[in-house]
C-alpha positions in Angstrom: -24.3 -27.1 -17.0 -24.4 -24.1 -15.1 -23.9 -25.3 -11.5 -24.0 -22.5 -9.2 -23.4 -23.5 -5.2 -26.8 -22.8 -3.2 -24.8 -20.4 -1.2 -24.1 -18.3 -4.0 -27.5 -18.3 -5.8 -29.6 -15.2 -6.2 -32.7 -16.5 -4.9 -34.9 -13.3 -4.8 -34.2 -9.8 -6.3 -33.4 -7.1 -4.2 -35.8 -4.1 -5.4 -34.0 -1.0 -3.6 -37.1 1.2 -2.7 -35.2 3.2 0.2 -32.9 6.1 0.1 -31.3 7.6 3.3 -31.7 11.7 3.7 -31.8 13.7 6.8 -31.5 10.5 9.0 -34.7 8.8 7.4 -35.0 5.8 5.2 -37.6 7.3 2.7 -39.7 5.2 0.6 -39.2 5.6 -3.2 -42.4 5.6 -5.3 -41.0 6.8 -8.5 -39.2 5.1 -11.8 -36.6 2.7 -11.1 -33.8 1.1 -13.1 -33.1 -2.6 -13.3 -29.8 -4.0 -12.1 -28.4 -6.8 -14.2 -25.6 -9.0 -13.9 -23.5 -10.5 -16.6 -23.4 -13.7 -15.0 -25.7 -16.1 -16.0 -28.2 -18.4 -13.7 -29.1 -20.6 -16.5 -27.7 -23.3 -19.0 -28.5 -21.1 -21.9 -26.8 -17.8 -21.5 -28.9 -14.8 -20.2 -27.9 -11.9 -17.9 -29.3 -12.3 -14.3 -31.8 -9.5 -12.8 -30.5 -8.7 -9.7 -33.0 -5.9 -8.7 -33.7 -2.5 -9.1 -32.4 0.8 -7.8 -34.4 4.4 -7.7 -34.0 6.7 -10.6 -33.7 9.8 -8.7 -33.7 13.3 -10.3 -33.0 16.8 -9.2 -35.9 17.0 -6.3 -34.4 14.3 -4.6 -30.8 15.5 -5.0 -31.7 18.9 -3.7 -33.4 17.2 -0.5 -30.2 15.4 0.1 -28.5 18.9 -0.2 -30.6 20.4 2.2 -29.8 17.7 4.7 -26.3 18.0 4.3 -26.2 21.6 4.5 -28.6 21.7 7.5 -26.6 19.3 9.4 -23.5 21.1 8.7 -25.2 24.5 9.6 -22.8 26.8 8.6 -20.0 24.8 10.8 -22.4 25.1 13.8 -24.0 21.9 13.2 -24.0 18.9 16.2 -21.4 17.1 13.8 -18.8 19.5 12.8 -19.0 20.8 16.5 -18.6 17.4 18.0 -15.7 16.4 20.0 -13.2 14.3 17.8 -14.0 11.2 20.5 -17.4 11.3 19.9 -17.1 11.2 16.2 -14.8 8.5 16.3 -17.4 6.6 18.8 -20.0 6.9 16.2 -17.8 5.5 13.6 -16.8 2.6 15.8 -20.8 1.7 16.0 -20.9 2.0 12.3 -17.7 -0.4 12.0 -19.9 -3.1 14.1 -23.0 -2.9 12.0 -21.1 -3.2 9.0 -19.2 -6.2 10.0 -22.6 -8.0 10.3 -23.4 -7.4 6.8 -20.0 -9.2 5.3 -21.7 -12.0 3.7 -24.4 -10.1 2.2 -22.0 -7.5 0.6 -19.5 -9.9 -0.4 -22.0 -12.0 -2.6 -23.3 -8.9 -4.2 -19.9 -7.9 -5.2 -19.4 -11.1 -6.8 -22.8 -10.9 -8.9 -22.8 -7.1 -9.5 -19.0 -6.5 -11.0 -18.0 -10.0 -11.4 -15.1 -10.0 -8.7 -13.6 -13.2 -7.8 -14.9 -14.5 -4.2 -11.3 -14.0 -2.7 -10.8 -10.5 -4.0 -14.6 -9.5 -3.2 -13.9 -11.0 0.6 -10.4 -9.2 0.5 -12.0 -5.9 -0.6 -14.7 -6.1 2.4 -12.1 -7.1 4.9 -9.3 -4.4 3.7 -12.5 -1.7 3.8 -13.0 -2.8 7.8 -9.2 -2.3 8.1 -9.1 1.1 6.2 -11.6 2.6 8.7 -10.0 1.1 11.7 -6.7 2.7 10.8 -8.5 5.8 10.0 -9.6 5.7 13.5 -6.2 5.3 15.0 -4.7 8.0 13.0 -7.8 10.4 13.6 -6.7 9.8 17.5 -3.1 10.3 16.8 -3.8 13.6 15.0 -6.1 14.7 17.9 -3.5 14.0 20.6 -0.9 15.7 18.6 -3.1 18.9 18.7 -4.0 18.6 22.3 -1.5 21.5 23.0 -0.8 25.2 22.8 2.3 26.7 20.7 3.9 29.9 21.2 6.0 32.1 19.0 6.6 35.8 19.3 4.4 36.3 22.2 1.6 34.8 20.6 -0.2 31.3 21.7 -1.9 29.3 19.3 -4.3 26.1 19.7 -4.0 24.4 16.3 -6.4 21.9 15.1 -7.9 20.4 12.0 -11.5 21.7 11.2 -13.9 20.1 8.5 -14.6 21.7 5.1 -18.3 21.5 4.9 -20.5 19.5 2.4 -18.9 16.8 0.5 -20.3 15.2 -2.7 -19.0 11.9 -2.8 -18.9 9.5 -6.2 -17.0 6.2 -6.2 -16.2 3.8 -8.9 -17.3 0.6 -9.9 -14.2 -1.3 -9.8 -14.1 -1.1 -6.0 -17.2 0.2 -5.2 -16.8 -0.6 -1.4 -13.1 0.1 -0.7 -12.3 3.0 -3.0 -15.7 4.6 -1.9 -15.1 4.4 1.7 -11.4 5.5 1.3 -13.2 8.8 0.3 -16.4 8.8 2.4 -14.9 7.4 5.9 -12.2 10.2 6.1 -14.9 12.9 5.1 -17.0 12.1 7.8 -14.8 11.4 10.5 -13.4 14.7 10.0 -16.6 16.4 10.6 -18.0 17.0 7.1 -21.4 16.1 6.3 -21.9 14.2 3.0 -24.1 13.3 0.0 -22.9 9.7 -1.4 -24.1 8.4 -4.8 -23.1 4.8 -5.4 -21.4 3.6 -8.9 -23.6 2.4 -11.7 -22.4 -1.0 -11.2 -21.8 -2.3 -7.5 -24.7 -0.1 -6.4 -27.2 -2.9 -4.8 -24.3 -3.8 -2.5 -24.9 -0.4 -0.5 -28.2 -1.7 0.3 -27.3 -3.8 3.2 -25.3 -0.8 4.7 -28.1 1.9 5.0 -29.3 1.2 8.1 -26.0 1.3 9.6 -25.2 4.6 8.2 -28.8 5.7 9.3 -28.4 4.4 13.2 -24.7 5.1 13.5 -24.7 8.9 12.9 -26.7 12.1 13.5 -29.2 13.0 10.7 -28.0 14.7 7.7 -24.5 13.7 8.2 -24.6 10.8 5.5 -27.3 11.0 3.0 -27.5 8.3 0.2 -29.2 8.7 -3.3 -29.5 6.8 -6.4 -29.8 7.7 -10.0 -27.7 9.0 -12.9 -24.7 11.6 -12.2 -26.0 13.6 -14.6 -29.5 13.7 -13.2 -28.7 14.1 -9.3 -24.9 15.3 -9.2 -25.3 17.9 -11.7 -27.7 19.8 -9.9 -26.2 19.7 -6.6 -23.1 21.1 -8.0 -24.7 23.9 -9.9 -26.2 25.3 -6.5 -22.6 25.9 -5.3 -23.1 24.7 -2.0 -20.8 21.8 -2.2 -17.4 22.7 -0.6 -15.7 19.3 -1.8 -16.1 17.1 -4.7 -14.6 13.6 -4.0 -14.7 11.4 -6.9 -13.0 8.3 -8.2 -13.6 7.8 -11.9 -13.0 9.8 -15.0 -11.5 12.9 -15.6 -14.1 14.1 -17.9 -16.7 13.5 -15.1 -14.8 15.3 -12.9 -14.3 18.2 -15.3 -17.7 18.3 -16.1 -18.6 18.5 -12.5 -16.2 21.3 -11.7 -17.6 23.2 -14.7 -21.1 23.4 -13.1 -19.7 24.8 -9.6 -20.7 28.6 -9.7 -17.5 29.4 -7.6 -14.9 26.8 -8.3 -12.2 28.4 -6.6 -13.9 27.6 -3.5 -14.2 23.9 -4.5 -11.8 21.7 -3.0 -11.0 18.6 -5.4 -9.9 15.1 -3.9 -9.9 13.1 -7.3 -8.4 9.6 -8.1 -8.9 9.5 -12.0 -7.5 7.4 -14.8 -3.9 6.2 -15.5 -1.9 4.6 -18.3 0.6 2.8 -15.9 3.5 1.4 -17.8 5.9 -1.4 -17.1 9.6 -0.9 -18.3 11.4 -4.2 -18.6 15.3 -3.7 -19.1 17.3 -6.3 -20.6 18.7 -7.6 -17.6 15.2 -8.2 -15.9 14.6 -11.5 -14.2 11.8 -12.8 -16.7 10.3 -15.3 -14.4 9.7 -12.7 -11.6 9.0 -9.9 -14.1 6.3 -12.3 -16.1 4.8 -13.2 -12.8 4.2 -9.4 -11.8 3.4 -8.3 -15.1 0.6 -10.9 -15.3 -0.8 -9.8 -11.7 -0.3 -5.9 -13.0 -2.2 -6.2 -16.5 -4.8 -8.9 -15.5 -5.8 -8.7 -11.8 -9.6 -8.1 -11.9 -9.2 -8.2 -15.6 -7.3 -5.1 -15.9 -10.2 -2.8 -14.5 -8.0 -1.2 -12.1 -6.5 2.5 -12.3 -3.0 1.1 -11.0 -3.4 -1.9 -13.7 -0.4 -2.1 -16.0 -2.1 -0.8 -19.4 1.2 -0.8 -21.3 4.4 -2.7 -21.3 7.5 -1.6 -22.8 10.1 -4.5 -23.4 13.6 -4.2 -24.5 14.1 -5.7 -28.1 16.8 -8.1 -26.7 14.5 -10.0 -24.6 11.1 -9.3 -26.3 10.8 -12.6 -28.2 11.7 -14.6 -24.9 9.2 -12.3 -22.7 6.2 -12.6 -25.3 6.6 -16.4 -25.6 6.7 -17.0 -21.9 4.1 -14.3 -21.0 1.5 -15.3 -23.7 1.6 -18.8 -22.5 1.1 -17.8 -18.8 -2.0 -15.5 -20.0 -3.4 -18.3 -22.0 -3.1 -20.6 -18.9 -5.2 -18.6 -16.7 -8.6 -19.7 -15.5 -11.6 -18.0 -16.5 -15.1 -18.7 -14.7 -17.6 -17.7 -12.5 -16.2 -15.4 -9.2 -16.6 -18.3 -6.7 -15.0 -21.1 -8.7 -11.8 -22.1 -7.2 -8.6 -20.7 -8.7 -10.6 -18.8 -11.0 -8.3 -15.6 -12.2 -10.5 -14.1 -15.1 -14.3 -13.4 -14.4 -17.3 -12.0 -16.5 -16.9 -8.5 -17.2 -19.7 -6.4 -15.5 -20.3 -4.0 -18.7 -22.0 -5.7 -21.1 -20.4 -3.3 -24.0 -16.8 -4.1 -22.7 -15.9 -7.1 -25.0 -17.2 -5.4 -28.2 -14.9 -2.3 -27.1 -12.0 -4.6 -26.6 -12.5 -6.3 -30.1 -12.3 -2.7 -31.6 -9.0 -2.1 -30.2 -7.9 -5.5 -31.3 -9.0 -4.7 -34.8 -7.4 -1.3 -35.1 -4.1 -2.3 -33.7 -4.1 -5.5 -36.2 -4.8 -3.2 -39.1 -1.8 -1.1 -37.9 0.7 -4.0 -37.9 0.3 -5.6 -34.4 -0.5 -9.4 -33.8 -2.1 -11.2 -31.4 1.0 -13.1 -29.5 -1.4 -15.7 -27.5 -3.3 -18.5 -29.0 -6.6 -17.7 -27.1 -6.0 -13.8 -27.6 -9.6 -12.3 -28.5 -11.8 -15.5 -28.2 -15.3 -14.5 -27.1 -17.7 -15.7 -24.4 -21.3 -14.6 -23.9 -19.6 -12.1 -21.0 -16.0 -11.9 -21.7 -13.5 -11.7 -24.4 -10.1 -13.4 -23.6 -7.0 -11.2 -23.0 -5.1 -10.4 -26.1 -1.4 -10.0 -26.0 -0.4 -7.5 -28.9 2.7 -7.1 -30.3 4.5 -4.8 -31.6 2.1 -1.8 -30.5 3.1 1.6 -31.9 1.8 5.2 -30.8 -0.8 5.5 -33.4 -2.7 2.6 -32.3 -5.7 3.3 -29.9 -4.6 0.5 -27.6 -1.7 2.9 -26.7 -3.6 6.2 -26.7 -6.6 4.9 -24.6 -7.1 3.6 -21.0 -8.2 0.3 -21.8 -9.8 -0.5 -18.3 -10.1 -4.4 -19.6 -8.2 -7.5 -20.6 -5.8 -6.2 -23.4 -2.3 -6.2 -23.1 0.0 -3.8 -25.5 3.4 -4.6 -25.9 5.8 -2.0 -26.9 9.3 -2.7 -28.0 12.2 -0.4 -27.2 16.0 -0.3 -27.8 16.8 3.3 -26.2 15.5 3.8 -22.6 14.6 7.5 -23.8 11.6 6.3 -25.8 9.4 5.0 -23.0 10.6 8.1 -20.8 9.8 10.4 -23.7 6.5 8.7 -23.6 5.6 9.0 -20.3 6.6 12.9 -20.3 4.4 13.5 -23.1 1.6 11.4 -21.5 -1.8 12.9 -20.1 -1.2 10.5 -16.9 1.4 10.3 -14.2 0.3 7.7 -11.6 2.8 5.0 -11.3 5.0 2.9 -13.1 6.6 -0.8 -12.7 10.4 -1.0 -13.3 12.2 -4.2 -13.8 15.7 -4.8 -13.9 19.0 -5.6 -11.5 21.8 -3.3 -12.8 22.0 -0.3 -10.1 24.0 1.7 -12.5 21.2 1.6 -15.0 18.2 1.6 -12.2 19.8 4.9 -10.4 19.3 7.6 -13.2 16.0 6.0 -14.2 14.6 6.1 -10.7 15.7 9.8 -10.4 14.0 10.5 -13.5 10.9 8.5 -12.9 9.8 9.9 -9.5 9.4 13.2 -11.5 7.0 11.8 -13.9 4.8 9.6 -11.8 4.3 9.4 -7.9 5.2 5.8 -7.4 8.0 3.9 -8.8 7.6 0.1 -8.3 11.0 -1.6 -8.5 10.5 -5.3 -9.5 6.7 -5.2 -8.8 3.4 -4.6 -10.1 1.5 -1.1 -9.7 -1.0 -1.3 -6.8 -2.6 1.1 -4.8 -1.8 -0.8 -1.3 -0.9 -0.7 1.5 -3.3 1.8 2.5 -0.9 3.9 4.6 1.1 4.8 1.7 0.3 7.9 -0.1 -2.2 7.0 -3.3 -2.0 10.0 -5.7 -1.0 11.0 -9.2 0.4 13.8 -11.6 -1.4 15.7 -14.4 -4.9 14.0 -15.2 -4.4 10.9 -12.9 -5.1 12.5 -9.7 -5.5 15.7 -7.3 -5.0 15.4 -3.7 -3.6 12.4 -1.7 -5.3 9.3 -0.4 -4.1 7.2 2.2 -5.2 6.8 6.1 -2.8 9.6 7.0 -3.3 12.1 3.9 -7.1 11.3 3.4 -7.7 13.0 6.8 -5.7 16.1 5.9 -7.5 16.2 2.4 -10.9 16.5 4.0 -9.8 19.0 6.6 -8.1 22.3 7.0 -6.2 23.9 9.5 -7.7 25.9 12.0 -6.9 27.6 15.4 -7.3 30.0 18.2 -4.5 32.9 18.8 -4.2 34.8 21.7 -1.6 37.2 22.8 0.1 36.2 26.0 -1.3 38.4 28.8 -3.2 38.1 31.9 -6.9 38.3 30.7 -6.1 35.7 27.8 -4.4 33.3 30.0 -7.2 33.5 32.7 -9.8 33.1 29.9 -8.2 30.2 28.4 -7.7 28.6 31.8 -11.4 28.9 32.5 -12.4 27.3 29.3 -10.1 24.2 29.7 -11.5 24.0 33.3 -15.2 24.3 32.3 -14.8 22.1 29.3 -17.3 24.4 27.6 -15.5 24.3 24.2 -15.0 21.1 22.1 -12.2 23.1 20.1 -10.4 24.7 23.2 -9.6 21.4 24.8 -6.3 19.4 25.7 -8.4 16.5 26.7 -6.3 13.4 25.4 -7.7 10.4 23.6 -5.8 7.2 24.6 
């Protein structure tokens, strides 16, 4: 019996027929795309229709681009020239309006992408906290800049200025938090934006459209819907985009970059794929290591760029690790997102179970076996995580970023083996290192920090806390995201300079006294 608590039931579909361009919520009268959840509302399995979104094309994309370029107005627009404190006030208005939509957004998060209720609530609350922290860091940045420097007889008033028009494309696995980790710092630094939600997790933006419309000047935030190829491609081809902000796949990022006619002008803020390894040394604390690897491989079904996607285990402890880890995997609870204690939830992509099965079949044909009893069991909208051992380099599950519930375990005897693999890898985001012997750990850490950007000691890989840098090497990222770094990624240092003479000093004093300039100002934000 498929019993869904009344509070979480979908009683009516959301047909999203509005989009935000140039400060107006425009009506859509064209073709639409239906949005389904892989979660079933009926006893006999059937995907649930959640609603529909506009299937937009080049014309709407150009309208959004025109709105963003018009609002930026070659740096002369209201938003880019506005004082920082006034932009912050707009963002604070947005936060309060966003908070009022928490219940709606969280419910849609659970249905659209199958994220558990506690994790969906955490994503919303973490996003609010991220915006608040961004505001505080922006205030501090402005305080630090409220002064003049002098070197070699030349004064300088240095601040950070916007870059221009930002095209923002977020991911489906964190459609609120990671999207806003791009969008919010881009906006608050004075840029104007065009935002297209991800394919999954798109309806949850609907409750926030009015908040965007009423919190910011027209053209600052423009929200359009449709396939990336149909709307993002034409926007990039104009060459009018100054920043491409994308969290997703490197192929998509490369395709969009290639369409920009002057790529040397294009600033990139990219969070891309990864194949983060765990390296388990023979002296690792097994209970702790297993708990961390369980969270690292299977939080949100492994659908995270920071997930542990390959586990290297020293041969001396491989048998013990595999047995205990497999038992823990099979003990996880599968169910709908709102069920108590659920750890594994329906996969939002209908084709993902079949893809995972392909990886299992390929690995099995090349010598790997499924270690856990439930591994590979199929449900209508899920496939049970398969723990595969021993995995070798010729297997697809080793080569591809699986982004789903399958765990390849690679045995090793010489620590140079995983190190060589990481050096050869196309990716370089994070690693988890498990062990106790500082004489073994010290040289490993010194090597690993030059292969990836975060070494997690006896801990699973993760993005947070959001105040820490989030980036990667090679195909994993470009630019750095964190509360502090994102503000810098979406801005550039710019300044007014003048020689120390009577005319200049008198002119600057009058500018400060009259407060006619928003840039030349020593006003202090408390």
